[in-house]
FITIVO-557087 format. One line per field, with one value per atom (N, C-alpha, C): residue in three letters; x, y, z. Coordinates in nm, 4 decimals, padded with zeros to 6 digits, m for minus. Last residue first. Example, Ala and Ser with C-alpha at 12.3 -4.5 7.8 and 13.67 -1.06 7.14 Angstrom:
2
residuo SER,SER,SER,ALA,ALA,ALA
px 01.2850,01.3670,01.2900,01.3190,01.2300,01.3200
py m00.2250,m00.1060,00.0030,m00.5690,m00.4500,m00.3300
pz 00.7080,00.7140,00.7870,00.7800,00.7800,00.7800
END
This chain:
222
residuo SER,SER,SER,THR,THR,THR,THR,THR,THR,THR,THR,THR,SER,SER,SER,SER,SER,SER,SER,SER,SER,SER,SER,SER,PRO,PRO,PRO,ARG,ARG,ARG,ARG,ARG,ARG,SER,SER,SER,GLN,GLN,GLN,VAL,VAL,VAL,ALA,ALA,ALA,ARG,ARG,ARG,ARG,ARG,ARG,VAL,VAL,VAL,GLN,GLN,GLN,MET,MET,MET,SER,SER,SER,MET,MET,MET,SER,SER,SER,ALA,ALA,ALA,GLY,GLY,GLY,ALA,ALA,ALA,GLN,GLN,GLN,ARG,ARG,ARG,ALA,ALA,ALA,ARG,ARG,ARG,GLU,GLU,GLU,ASP,ASP,ASP,ASP,ASP,ASP,GLY,GLY,GLY,ALA,ALA,ALA,ALA,ALA,ALA,ARG,ARG,ARG,ALA,ALA,ALA,ARG,ARG,ARG,ALA,ALA,ALA,ARG,ARG,ARG,ARG,ARG,ARG,ARG,ARG,ARG,ARG,ARG,ARG,GLU,GLU,GLU,ILE,ILE,ILE,LEU,LEU,LEU,ASP,ASP,ASP,GLU,GLU,GLU,LEU,LEU,LEU,GLY,GLY,GLY,ARG,ARG,ARG,PRO,PRO,PRO,ALA,ALA,ALA,PRO,PRO,PRO,ARG,ARG,ARG,ARG,ARG,ARG,ALA,ALA,ALA,THR,THR,THR,VAL,VAL,VAL,PRO,PRO,PRO,VAL,VAL,VAL,ASP,ASP,ASP,GLN,GLN,GLN,ALA,ALA,ALA,LEU,LEU,LEU,ARG,ARG,ARG,ARG,ARG,ARG,GLN,GLN,GLN,LEU,LEU,LEU,ALA,ALA,ALA,PRO,PRO,PRO,THR,THR,THR,SER,SER,SER,VAL,VAL,VAL,VAL,VAL,VAL,ARG,ARG,ARG,HIS,HIS,HIS,ALA,ALA,ALA,ALA,ALA,ALA,VAL,VAL,VAL,PRO,PRO,PRO,ALA,ALA,ALA,PHE,PHE,PHE,GLY,GLY,GLY,LEU,LEU,LEU,ARG,ARG,ARG,ALA,ALA,ALA,LEU,LEU,LEU,PHE,PHE,PHE,ARG,ARG,ARG,GLN,GLN,GLN,MET,MET,MET,GLY,GLY,GLY,ARG,ARG,ARG,SER,SER,SER,GLY,GLY,GLY,PRO,PRO,PRO,LEU,LEU,LEU,PRO,PRO,PRO,ALA,ALA,ALA,ALA,ALA,ALA,TYR,TYR,TYR,VAL,VAL,VAL,ASP,ASP,ASP,THR,THR,THR,ALA,ALA,ALA,GLY,GLY,GLY,ALA,ALA,ALA,ALA,ALA,ALA,GLU,GLU,GLU,ALA,ALA,ALA,VAL,VAL,VAL,GLU,GLU,GLU,ALA,ALA,ALA,ALA,ALA,ALA,ALA,ALA,ALA,GLN,GLN,GLN,LEU,LEU,LEU,MET,MET,MET,ALA,ALA,ALA,HIS,HIS,HIS,GLY,GLY,GLY,LEU,LEU,LEU,GLY,GLY,GLY,ARG,ARG,ARG,ARG,ARG,ARG,ARG,ARG,ARG,SER,SER,SER,GLN,GLN,GLN,PRO,PRO,PRO,ARG,ARG,ARG,VAL,VAL,VAL,TYR,TYR,TYR,VAL,VAL,VAL,ALA,ALA,ALA,ASP,ASP,ASP,LEU,LEU,LEU,SER,SER,SER,LEU,LEU,LEU,VAL,VAL,VAL,THR,THR,THR,ALA,ALA,ALA,ASP,ASP,ASP,SER,SER,SER,LEU,LEU,LEU,LEU,LEU,LEU,GLY,GLY,GLY,PRO,PRO,PRO,GLY,GLY,GLY,LEU,LEU,LEU,LEU,LEU,LEU,ARG,ARG,ARG,CYS,CYS,CYS,LEU,LEU,LEU,THR,THR,THR,LEU,LEU,LEU,GLY,GLY,GLY,ALA,ALA,ALA,THR,THR,THR,GLU,GLU,GLU,GLY,GLY,GLY,ASP,ASP,ASP,CYS,CYS,CYS,THR,THR,THR,ALA,ALA,ALA,VAL,VAL,VAL,LEU,LEU,LEU,VAL,VAL,VAL,LEU,LEU,LEU,GLY,GLY,GLY,ASP,ASP,ASP,GLN,GLN,GLN,VAL,VAL,VAL,SER,SER,SER,GLY,GLY,GLY,LEU,LEU,LEU,VAL,VAL,VAL,SER,SER,SER,LEU,LEU,LEU,HIS,HIS,HIS,ALA,ALA,ALA,ARG,ARG,ARG,LEU,LEU,LEU,ARG,ARG,ARG,GLU,GLU,GLU,ARG,ARG,ARG,ASP,ASP,ASP,ASP,ASP,ASP,SER,SER,SER,CYS,CYS,CYS,LEU,LEU,LEU,GLN,GLN,GLN,ARG,ARG,ARG,GLY,GLY,GLY,LEU,LEU,LEU,GLY,GLY,GLY,SER,SER,SER,GLU,GLU,GLU,ASN,ASN,ASN,ARG,ARG,ARG,ALA,ALA,ALA,GLN,GLN,GLN,LEU,LEU,LEU,CYS,CYS,CYS,LEU,LEU,LEU,ASP,ASP,ASP,VAL,VAL,VAL,LEU,LEU,LEU,ASP,ASP,ASP,GLU,GLU,GLU,ILE,ILE,ILE,ASP,ASP,ASP,THR,THR,THR,SER,SER,SER,SER,SER,SER,ALA,ALA,ALA,PRO,PRO,PRO,ARG,ARG,ARG,VAL,VAL,VAL,HIS,HIS,HIS,MET,MET,MET
px 24.2738,24.2995,24.3433,24.0659,24.1885,24.1548,23.9293,23.9380,24.0638,23.7907,23.9220,23.8867,23.5761,23.6252,23.7274,23.4861,23.5892,23.6468,23.2392,23.3600,23.4636,23.0286,23.0880,23.2283,22.8050,22.9314,22.9555,22.4713,22.5574,22.6732,22.2066,22.2976,22.4148,22.1408,22.1503,22.2645,22.0389,22.1597,22.1961,21.8119,21.9170,22.0541,21.6450,21.6949,21.8206,21.6239,21.6840,21.7190,21.4636,21.6035,21.6878,21.2277,21.3253,21.4636,21.1252,21.1870,21.2725,21.0862,21.1811,21.1987,20.8875,20.9894,21.1236,20.6833,20.7053,20.8491,20.5970,20.6582,20.7080,20.5247,20.6410,20.7087,20.3103,20.4124,20.5535,20.1535,20.1832,20.3037,20.0794,20.1877,20.2153,19.9657,20.0888,20.1924,19.7175,19.8270,19.9424,19.6019,19.6601,19.7488,19.5523,19.6594,19.6964,19.3779,19.4745,19.6001,19.1709,19.2311,19.3534,19.1026,19.1630,19.2362,19.0025,19.1287,19.1980,18.7797,18.8981,19.0315,18.6309,18.6753,18.7972,18.5811,18.6368,18.7242,18.4339,18.5706,18.6531,18.1827,18.2739,18.4289,18.0744,18.1848,18.2670,18.0314,18.1457,18.2096,17.8288,17.9303,18.0785,17.6622,17.7246,17.8351,17.5887,17.6469,17.7193,17.4617,17.5868,17.6637,17.2603,17.3308,17.4791,17.1022,17.1393,17.2352,17.0378,17.1214,17.1809,16.8753,16.9930,17.1061,16.6634,16.7252,16.8621,16.5545,16.6069,16.7093,16.6413,16.5206,16.6508,16.7470,16.7560,16.6804,16.5210,16.6561,16.6603,16.4962,16.4366,16.5562,16.6449,16.6268,16.5489,16.6824,16.5614,16.5186,16.9392,16.8711,16.7336,17.0388,17.0590,16.9847,16.7621,16.8797,16.9030,16.7294,16.6829,16.7856,16.7070,16.7764,16.7482,16.4925,16.6271,16.6943,16.2578,16.2437,16.3771,16.3195,16.2986,16.2997,16.3117,16.4227,16.4414,16.0569,16.1249,16.2666,15.9188,15.8916,15.9916,16.0161,16.0563,16.0293,15.8915,16.0505,16.0895,15.6283,15.6882,15.8158,15.6387,15.6001,15.6561,15.9077,15.7921,15.7491,16.0802,16.0935,15.9410,16.2621,16.1320,16.1795,16.3890,16.4238,16.2800,16.4904,16.3749,16.4237,16.7017,16.6715,16.5657,16.6983,16.6933,16.6884,16.7099,16.7245,16.7456,16.8655,16.8388,16.8165,16.6456,16.7836,16.7399,16.5027,16.4949,16.6248,16.5283,16.5645,16.5736,16.4630,16.3642,16.4258,16.6717,16.6655,16.5656,16.5840,16.7016,16.7238,16.3491,16.3139,16.4748,16.4772,16.3785,16.3691,16.6353,16.7172,16.6237,16.4479,16.5456,16.6227,16.3031,16.2412,16.3386,16.5304,16.4698,16.4003,16.5689,16.6924,16.6115,16.4732,16.3902,16.4734,16.5879,16.5804,16.5200,16.3365,16.4887,16.4902,16.0955,16.1274,16.2548,16.0892,16.0942,16.1473,15.9175,16.0107,16.0086,15.9414,15.9062,15.9759,15.7925,15.8821,15.8518,15.8284,15.7499,15.8189,15.7657,15.8561,15.7836,15.5783,15.6920,15.7874,15.2553,15.3335,15.4630,15.0187,15.1113,15.2341,14.8249,14.7823,14.9188,14.9358,14.8077,14.7750,15.1597,15.1638,15.0409,15.0756,15.1475,15.1669,14.9336,14.8618,14.9365,15.1452,15.0449,14.9656,15.2925,15.3494,15.2652,15.0816,15.1354,15.1954,15.1184,14.9960,14.9950,15.3870,15.3559,15.2225,15.3801,15.4324,15.4270,15.2357,15.1503,15.2464,15.4336,15.2845,15.2059,15.6415,15.6502,15.5115,15.4989,15.5656,15.5625,15.4594,15.3705,15.3740,15.6218,15.6247,15.5119,15.6821,15.6173,15.5885,15.8438,15.9256,15.8226,15.6034,15.6763,15.7690,15.3997,15.3656,15.4456,15.4870,15.4504,15.4036,15.5007,15.5913,15.5842,15.3051,15.3070,15.3977,15.4107,15.3535,15.3880,15.3814,15.3860,15.3315,15.4514,15.4398,15.4796,15.3429,15.3903,15.3414,15.3352,15.3394,15.4083,15.4623,15.4322,15.4472,15.3341,15.4238,15.3990,15.3966,15.3180,15.4021,15.3765,15.4685,15.3742,15.3615,15.2864,15.3928,15.5537,15.5237,15.4261,15.5744,15.4767,15.4663,15.6442,15.6878,15.5627,15.6004,15.7164,15.7753,15.3053,15.3972,15.5231,15.2093,15.2337,15.2756,15.0515,15.1467,15.1369,15.0880,15.1076,15.0442,15.0688,15.1074,15.1285,14.8756,14.9206,14.9545,14.9553,14.9176,14.9697,14.9103,14.9763,14.8879,14.9888,14.9445,14.9805,14.9220,15.0208,14.9406,14.9580,14.8767,15.0060,14.9096,14.9592,14.9039,14.7132,14.8342,14.9286,14.4022,14.4665,14.6073,14.3395,14.3840,14.4272,14.3630,14.2152,14.2328,14.6297,14.5383,14.4074,14.6640,14.7392,14.6408,14.6061,14.5827,14.6358,14.6887,14.7237,14.6761,14.5447,14.5398,14.6100,14.5719,14.5843,14.6046,14.4267,14.4873,14.4875,14.4946,14.5024,14.5585,14.4207,14.4632,14.4345,14.2654,14.4453,14.5033,14.0219,14.0432,14.1910,13.9251,13.9583,14.0261,13.8992,13.7917,13.8438,14.1267,14.0746,13.9732,14.1528,14.2513,14.1920,13.9541,13.9353,14.0625,14.0057,13.8706,13.8658,14.2269,14.2050,14.1240,14.1477,14.2285,14.2450,13.9315,13.8950,13.9914,14.1033,13.9989,13.9452,14.2603,14.3233,14.1939,14.0969,14.1807,14.2216,14.0328,13.9042,13.9878,14.2629,14.1930,14.1040,14.5614,14.4134,14.3463,14.8316,14.7702,14.6304,14.8995,14.8579,14.8387,15.2463,15.0941,15.0364,15.5053,15.4291,15.2855,15.5826,15.6575,15.5795,15.4682,15.4173,15.4612,15.6927,15.5775,15.4906,15.9251,15.9401,15.7931,15.9028,15.9373,15.9483,15.7763,15.9078,15.9608,15.6001,15.7477,15.8381,15.3905,15.4818,15.6183,15.3348,15.3676,15.4437,15.2563,15.3555,15.4023,15.0335,15.1148,15.2633,14.8860,14.9108,15.0190,14.8203,14.9024,14.9362,14.6591,14.8269,14.8688,14.4415,14.5306,14.6669,14.3418,14.3713,14.4887,14.2899,14.3785,14.4381,14.0742,14.1911,14.2953,13.8866,13.9356,14.0711,13.8517,13.9307,13.9788,13.7252,13.8681,13.9238,13.5070,13.4864,13.6139,13.5492,13.5239,13.5237,13.8127,13.6991,13.6599,14.1494,14.0698,13.9465,14.2088,14.1974,14.1226,14.4491,14.3332,14.3082,14.6223,14.6282,14.5150,14.6720,14.6070,14.6224,14.7294,14.7852,14.7262
py m07.1001,m07.0615,m07.1860,m07.1318,m07.1556,m07.1186,m06.9921,m07.0017,m07.0120,m07.1383,m07.0606,m07.0982,m07.1003,m07.1619,m07.0594,m06.9267,m07.0104,m07.0818,m06.8210,m06.7165,m06.8007,m06.9994,m06.9942,m06.9029,m06.8583,m06.9483,m06.9196,m06.8779,m06.7752,m06.9067,m07.0445,m07.0056,m06.9507,m06.9838,m07.1022,m07.1110,m06.7089,m06.7597,m06.8687,m06.7252,m06.6602,m06.6957,m06.8846,m06.9340,m06.8471,m06.7160,m06.8172,m06.8902,m06.4821,m06.4555,m06.5863,m06.6135,m06.5759,m06.5745,m06.6923,m06.7916,m06.7349,m06.4070,m06.5078,m06.6073,m06.3257,m06.2631,m06.3762,m06.5138,m06.5194,m06.4359,m06.4104,m06.5223,m06.5646,m06.1394,m06.1610,m06.3175,m06.2152,m06.1448,m06.1386,m06.3206,m06.4152,m06.3341,m06.1100,m06.2433,m06.3193,m05.9558,m05.9137,m06.0395,m06.0924,m06.0624,m06.0216,m06.1021,m06.2451,m06.2028,m05.8145,m05.8934,m06.0314,m05.7948,m05.6943,m05.7804,m05.9669,m05.9756,m05.9082,m05.8396,m05.9396,m05.9910,m05.5743,m05.5894,m05.7079,m05.6964,m05.6410,m05.6271,m05.7549,m05.8674,m05.8355,m05.5295,m05.6496,m05.7464,m05.3867,m05.3510,m05.4508,m05.5649,m05.5669,m05.5077,m05.5529,m05.6741,m05.6616,m05.2634,m05.3241,m05.4199,m05.2946,m05.2072,m05.2790,m05.4476,m05.4863,m05.4238,m05.2559,m05.3798,m05.4541,m05.0453,m05.0117,m05.1519,m05.1600,m05.1329,m05.0981,m05.2464,m05.3364,m05.3038,m04.9957,m05.0596,m05.1916,m04.9232,m04.8240,m04.9032,m05.0918,m05.0981,m05.0278,m05.0104,m05.1062,m05.1542,m04.6856,m04.7526,m04.9022,m04.6295,m04.6284,m04.7010,m04.5169,m04.6062,m04.5850,m04.2107,m04.3196,m04.4098,m04.1866,m04.1749,m04.2727,m04.3176,m04.2890,m04.2269,m04.3348,m04.4795,m04.4706,m04.1022,m04.1750,m04.2974,m03.8417,m03.9456,m04.0404,m03.5258,m03.6579,m03.7552,m03.2117,m03.2895,m03.4400,m03.1222,m03.0909,m03.1923,m03.1709,m03.2167,m03.2033,m03.0590,m03.2182,m03.2391,m02.7990,m02.8647,m03.0298,m02.7565,m02.7496,m02.8023,m02.8234,m02.8964,m02.8904,m02.6144,m02.7512,m02.8500,m02.3825,m02.4059,m02.5561,m02.4571,m02.4696,m02.4856,m02.4337,m02.5585,m02.5360,m02.2686,m02.2822,m02.4008,m02.3929,m02.3775,m02.3592,m02.3711,m02.3610,m02.3153,m02.5143,m02.4649,m02.4701,m02.5264,m02.5315,m02.4662,m02.7262,m02.6282,m02.6193,m02.8001,m02.8618,m02.6961,m02.7534,m02.8956,m02.9199,m02.4884,m02.5336,m02.6962,m02.4995,m02.5144,m02.5419,m02.2890,m02.3337,m02.3696,m02.1366,m02.2774,m02.3628,m01.8923,m01.9868,m02.1328,m01.7763,m01.7352,m01.8367,m01.8366,m01.9094,m01.8760,m01.6843,m01.8227,m01.9089,m01.4353,m01.4651,m01.6274,m01.4590,m01.4681,m01.5011,m01.5220,m01.6096,m01.5749,m01.2711,m01.3811,m01.5065,m01.0733,m01.0738,m01.2190,m01.2229,m01.1961,m01.2031,m01.3058,m01.2605,m01.2690,m01.4188,m01.2965,m01.2226,m01.6885,m01.6432,m01.4863,m01.7122,m01.6833,m01.6710,m01.9686,m01.8517,m01.8161,m02.2510,m02.2458,m02.0832,m02.4510,m02.3327,m02.3348,m02.7250,m02.7035,m02.5680,m02.9025,m02.7967,m02.7216,m03.2334,m03.1144,m03.0432,m03.4343,m03.4140,m03.3087,m03.3462,m03.3312,m03.3291,m03.3835,m03.4821,m03.4580,m03.1905,m03.2771,m03.4013,m03.0381,m03.0960,m03.2061,m02.9664,m03.0334,m03.1069,m02.7737,m02.8900,m02.9975,m02.6001,m02.6649,m02.7879,m02.4723,m02.5609,m02.6189,m02.3679,m02.4687,m02.5445,m02.1380,m02.2894,m02.3850,m01.9923,m02.0590,m02.1945,m01.9318,m01.9908,m02.0692,m01.7948,m01.9154,m01.9832,m01.5533,m01.6317,m01.7903,m01.4316,m01.5109,m01.5936,m01.3894,m01.4732,m01.5472,m01.1881,m01.3061,m01.4302,m00.9910,m01.0412,m01.2000,m00.8250,m00.9906,m01.0561,m00.5933,m00.5846,m00.7385,m00.5818,m00.5703,m00.5451,m00.4356,m00.5449,m00.4859,m00.2880,m00.3590,m00.4514,m00.1554,m00.1025,m00.1621,m00.4116,m00.3323,m00.2580,m00.6952,m00.5786,m00.5028,m01.0419,m00.9087,m00.7794,m01.3685,m01.2240,m01.1302,m01.6666,m01.5985,m01.4469,m01.9692,m01.8194,m01.7620,m02.2296,m02.1934,m02.0398,m02.4628,m02.3095,m02.2775,m02.7558,m02.6805,m02.5455,m03.0035,m02.8755,m02.8002,m03.3708,m03.2451,m03.1356,m03.7187,m03.6016,m03.4609,m04.0266,m03.8837,m03.7735,m04.1943,m04.2182,m04.1140,m04.1428,m04.1267,m04.1606,m04.2112,m04.2278,m04.1941,m04.1809,m04.3069,m04.3197,m04.0015,m04.0560,m04.1662,m03.8707,m03.9462,m03.9683,m03.5289,m03.6686,m03.7538,m03.2195,m03.3008,m03.4401,m02.9430,m03.0325,m03.1437,m02.5675,m02.7203,m02.8316,m02.2437,m02.3593,m02.4684,m01.9026,m01.9878,m02.1297,m01.6161,m01.7178,m01.8385,m01.2473,m01.3778,m01.5101,m00.9205,m01.0481,m01.1590,m00.7174,m00.7151,m00.7944,m00.5684,m00.7029,m00.6613,m00.3815,m00.3804,m00.5188,m00.3217,m00.3703,m00.3885,m00.3561,m00.2270,m00.2218,m00.5865,m00.5094,m00.3657,m00.9387,m00.8165,m00.7128,m01.2190,m01.1362,m00.9962,m01.5206,m01.3882,m01.3224,m01.8424,m01.7822,m01.6006,m02.1043,m01.9759,m01.8728,m02.4557,m02.3366,m02.1976,m02.7743,m02.6178,m02.5339,m03.0061,m02.9923,m02.8506,m02.9720,m03.0376,m02.9704,m02.6615,m02.8085,m02.8247,m02.3730,m02.4634,m02.6482,m02.2390,m02.2205,m02.3165,m02.3125,m02.3485,m02.3271,m02.1931,m02.3414,m02.3520,m01.9123,m01.9742,m02.1238,m01.8701,m01.8515,m01.9041,m01.9359,m02.0131,m01.9982,m01.7240,m01.8539,m01.9505,m01.5044,m01.4915,m01.6362,m01.5420,m01.5218,m01.5478,m01.4825,m01.6380,m01.6457,m01.2263,m01.3327,m01.4995,m01.1127,m01.1004,m01.2267,m01.2010,m01.2013,m01.2175,m01.2630,m01.1031,m01.0965,m01.5478,m01.4852,m01.3400,m01.5638,m01.5817,m01.5333,m01.6286,m01.6263,m01.6427,m01.6586,m01.7732,m01.7318,m01.4848,m01.5774,m01.6595,m01.2031,m01.2375,m01.3616,m01.1244,m01.2560,m01.3086,m00.8957,m00.8849,m01.0334,m00.8730,m00.9922,m00.9572,m00.6729,m00.6271,m00.7568,m00.7735,m00.6600,m00.6455,m00.9839,m01.0073,m00.9094,m00.8493,m00.9402,m00.9609,m00.7137,m00.6344,m00.7305,m00.9466,m00.8731,m00.7748,m01.0453,m01.1088,m01.0229,m00.8544,m00.8569,m00.9486,m00.8339,m00.6949,m00.7636,m01.0771,m01.0431,m00.9387,m01.0232,m01.1308,m01.0813,m00.8537,m00.8072,m00.8784,m01.0448,m00.9235,m00.8910,m01.2305,m01.2717,m01.1189,m01.2023,m01.1498,m01.1622,m01.3224,m01.1622,m01.0915,m01.5770,m01.5250,m01.3913,m01.5732,m01.6162,m01.5715,m01.7254,m01.6340,m01.6855,m01.7775,m01.8371,m01.7371,m01.5527,m01.6195,m01.6745,m01.3088,m01.4187,m01.5168,m00.9695,m01.0930,m01.1901,m00.6665,m00.7711,m00.9044
pz 20.2212,20.0456,19.9958,20.4758,20.4201,20.2695,20.7813,20.6355,20.5797,21.0954,21.0085,20.8667,21.3494,21.2619,21.1773,21.5714,21.6028,21.4831,21.5265,21.5062,21.5539,21.3015,21.4298,21.4063,21.0474,21.0775,21.1916,21.0877,21.1125,21.1080,21.1076,20.9744,20.9978,21.3640,21.3396,21.2031,21.3214,21.4213,21.3937,21.1678,21.1375,21.2163,21.3396,21.2039,21.1567,21.5496,21.5725,21.4670,21.4473,21.4970,21.5244,21.3482,21.2655,21.3078,21.6201,21.5258,21.4351,21.7126,21.7610,21.6877,21.5209,21.5106,21.5608,21.6037,21.4810,21.4721,21.8436,21.8319,21.7035,21.7885,21.8766,21.8754,21.6300,21.5884,21.6382,21.8620,21.7403,21.6571,22.0225,22.0879,21.9447,21.8421,21.9044,21.9468,21.8200,21.7103,21.7353,22.0678,22.0026,21.8847,22.1236,22.1929,22.1432,21.9247,21.9116,22.0018,21.9952,21.8899,21.8514,22.2303,22.2426,22.1609,22.1372,22.2242,22.2594,22.0161,21.9369,22.0569,22.2296,22.1438,22.0517,22.3804,22.4199,22.3404,22.1818,22.1870,22.3021,22.1854,22.0592,22.0946,22.4506,22.4151,22.2645,22.4283,22.5266,22.4847,22.2238,22.1979,22.3004,22.3531,22.2405,22.1878,22.5693,22.6078,22.4858,22.4307,22.4902,22.5554,22.3272,22.2391,22.3030,22.5554,22.4929,22.3838,22.6284,22.7123,22.6182,22.4301,22.4900,22.5416,22.4860,22.3492,22.3653,22.7316,22.7095,22.5661,22.8357,22.7543,22.7436,23.2036,23.0616,22.9744,23.4435,23.3911,23.2405,23.6352,23.5126,23.4933,23.9803,23.8544,23.7348,24.2205,24.2182,24.0343,24.2637,24.2393,24.2238,24.2774,24.1573,24.1266,24.3762,24.3749,24.2796,24.2235,24.2328,24.2579,24.2751,24.3137,24.3576,24.1201,24.0649,24.1011,24.2687,24.1153,24.0586,24.5110,24.5034,24.3474,24.4371,24.4713,24.4731,24.3766,24.2767,24.3212,24.6065,24.5031,24.4128,24.7821,24.8228,24.7015,24.6685,24.6795,24.6875,24.7124,24.5642,24.5597,25.0122,24.9438,24.7898,25.1478,25.1061,25.0473,25.4557,25.3151,25.2789,25.7756,25.6841,25.5559,26.0668,25.9397,25.8504,26.4010,26.3230,26.1767,26.5934,26.5135,26.4145,26.9642,26.7850,26.7206,27.2079,27.1852,27.0298,27.4415,27.3190,27.2742,27.7578,27.6959,27.5261,27.9882,27.8599,27.8010,28.2145,28.2205,28.1019,28.2592,28.3121,28.2924,28.0930,28.2558,28.3178,27.8321,27.9011,28.0284,27.7950,27.8440,27.8514,27.7945,27.8545,27.9117,27.5695,27.6709,27.8098,27.3581,27.3859,27.5044,27.3855,27.4210,27.4308,27.2714,27.4285,27.4846,27.0268,27.1556,27.2482,26.7947,26.9056,27.0161,26.5849,26.5863,26.7143,26.5213,26.5433,26.5018,26.7752,26.6484,26.6304,27.0021,26.9758,26.8401,27.0827,26.9638,26.9071,27.3782,27.3220,27.1737,27.5651,27.4434,27.3986,27.8751,27.8195,27.6953,27.9866,27.9253,27.8552,28.0556,28.1180,28.0480,28.1831,28.0755,28.1289,28.3345,28.3362,28.2292,28.3574,28.2322,28.2430,28.5439,28.5663,28.4628,28.4636,28.5755,28.5532,28.2265,28.1860,28.3443,28.4001,28.2841,28.2565,28.4821,28.5911,28.5254,28.3058,28.3904,28.4511,28.2563,28.1447,28.2295,28.4482,28.4233,28.3244,28.3991,28.5395,28.5196,28.1766,28.1856,28.2848,28.2689,28.1680,28.1785,28.4457,28.4972,28.4210,28.2825,28.3769,28.4371,28.1075,28.0576,28.1542,28.3158,28.2495,28.1971,28.4601,28.5064,28.4228,28.3421,28.4298,28.5054,28.1007,28.2134,28.3609,27.8728,27.9273,28.0638,27.7950,27.9103,27.9540,27.5370,27.6554,27.7672,27.3670,27.4235,27.5280,27.4782,27.3742,27.4680,27.4728,27.5463,27.4715,27.3724,27.3532,27.4373,27.2561,27.3797,27.3561,27.1108,27.1053,27.2254,27.1538,27.0116,26.9941,27.3767,27.3539,27.2079,27.4443,27.3047,27.3319,27.6602,27.6507,27.5431,27.6100,27.6445,27.6070,27.7011,27.6882,27.7032,27.6005,27.6733,27.6229,27.4299,27.4974,27.5998,27.0820,27.2190,27.3038,26.8303,26.8475,27.0206,26.8278,26.7331,26.7833,27.1456,27.0091,26.9756,27.4163,27.3386,27.2192,27.2375,27.2729,27.3645,27.3438,27.2526,27.3077,27.4125,27.4884,27.3650,27.3181,27.2807,27.3583,27.3468,27.4055,27.3267,27.3466,27.2549,27.3212,27.5429,27.5012,27.4573,27.5469,27.4988,27.4828,27.6800,27.6203,27.6213,27.7236,27.7245,27.6782,27.7685,27.6962,27.6941,28.0367,27.9122,27.8902,28.3206,28.2887,28.1323,28.3973,28.4267,28.3279,28.1712,28.2767,28.2768,28.1041,28.1337,28.2045,27.9178,28.0322,28.0200,27.8281,27.8003,27.9430,27.6768,27.7888,27.7389,27.5138,27.4929,27.6103,27.4521,27.5676,27.4864,27.3391,27.3195,27.4364,27.3457,27.3943,27.3720,27.3196,27.4303,27.4695,27.1694,27.1465,27.2893,27.1775,27.2166,27.2191,27.1264,27.2681,27.2929,26.8529,26.9739,27.0924,26.7301,26.7345,26.8369,26.7837,26.8092,26.8379,26.6410,26.7990,26.8655,26.3721,26.4327,26.6079,26.3454,26.3366,26.4074,26.3514,26.4299,26.4741,26.1666,26.2930,26.4065,25.9236,25.9670,26.1172,25.9609,25.9774,25.9906,25.9199,26.0517,26.0675,25.7788,25.7610,25.9056,25.8025,25.8481,25.8084,26.0086,25.8714,25.9362,26.1807,26.1811,26.0152,26.1584,26.2786,26.2712,25.8959,25.9997,26.1259,25.7547,25.7541,25.8754,25.9319,25.8337,25.8576,26.0250,25.9740,25.9004,26.1781,26.0537,25.9801,26.4301,26.4332,26.3054,26.4305,26.5229,26.4800,26.2892,26.2306,26.3112,26.4774,26.3394,26.2893,26.7043,26.6907,26.5679,26.5743,26.6507,26.6594,26.5371,26.4111,26.4727,26.8062,26.6771,26.5630,26.9133,26.9760,26.8566,26.7376,26.7466,26.8190,26.8191,26.6973,26.6606,27.0864,27.0576,26.9102,27.0771,27.1118,27.0952,26.9460,26.8697,26.9078,27.1678,27.0368,26.9516,27.4163,27.3924,27.2666,27.4143,27.4079,27.3994,27.4432,27.3184,27.3004,27.6538,27.6282,27.4897,27.7872,27.6794,27.6712,28.1061,27.9767,27.9113,28.2625,28.2539,28.1276,28.4565,28.3552,28.3831,28.5684,28.5682,28.4338,28.7216,28.6062,28.6650
END
């Protein structure tokens, strides 16, 4: 069993491992492409950039596992450097032999040499074995990842427009609405004044009638 940085001669074996991991996960594009040429290009680029690292694990002389890492930071929102484990995979027939442990040991040494304060891992949903493996090594949950396709996101953004971002009504329509509001207010005021005037007139009539009515204490003689 041996863990080392991948070389150009490992690319085809690593592509095979990526496709095997993709088929095993059942999550398809969330893990990687199914295009061998694209996988070959991505692995070559990751292994050649300064902050990228591709580790390969061999068992009995055969490629049995891979780890894809990136050093991130410092950045705009943090002055810390961290190591991101994008993928850790061991083929089924080579598991329970310590390959995953050995690859993470190599990754931890890379993190220490780079001054990385933390090591992040994003195991795929449903990968219970990897979740348990990482938990045993002290990885704690810090956040939940969500995914949406670009077309679906664009559709939802078009449907879920905030009220403040909606297109304002045409000025002519706003003027019409304001005129109708003022007309209703004037009509309501006229009705109230008419009601008050009617009430005042009724009161005056009642007073006039009462002043003409004979007193109950007077007597009539013949």
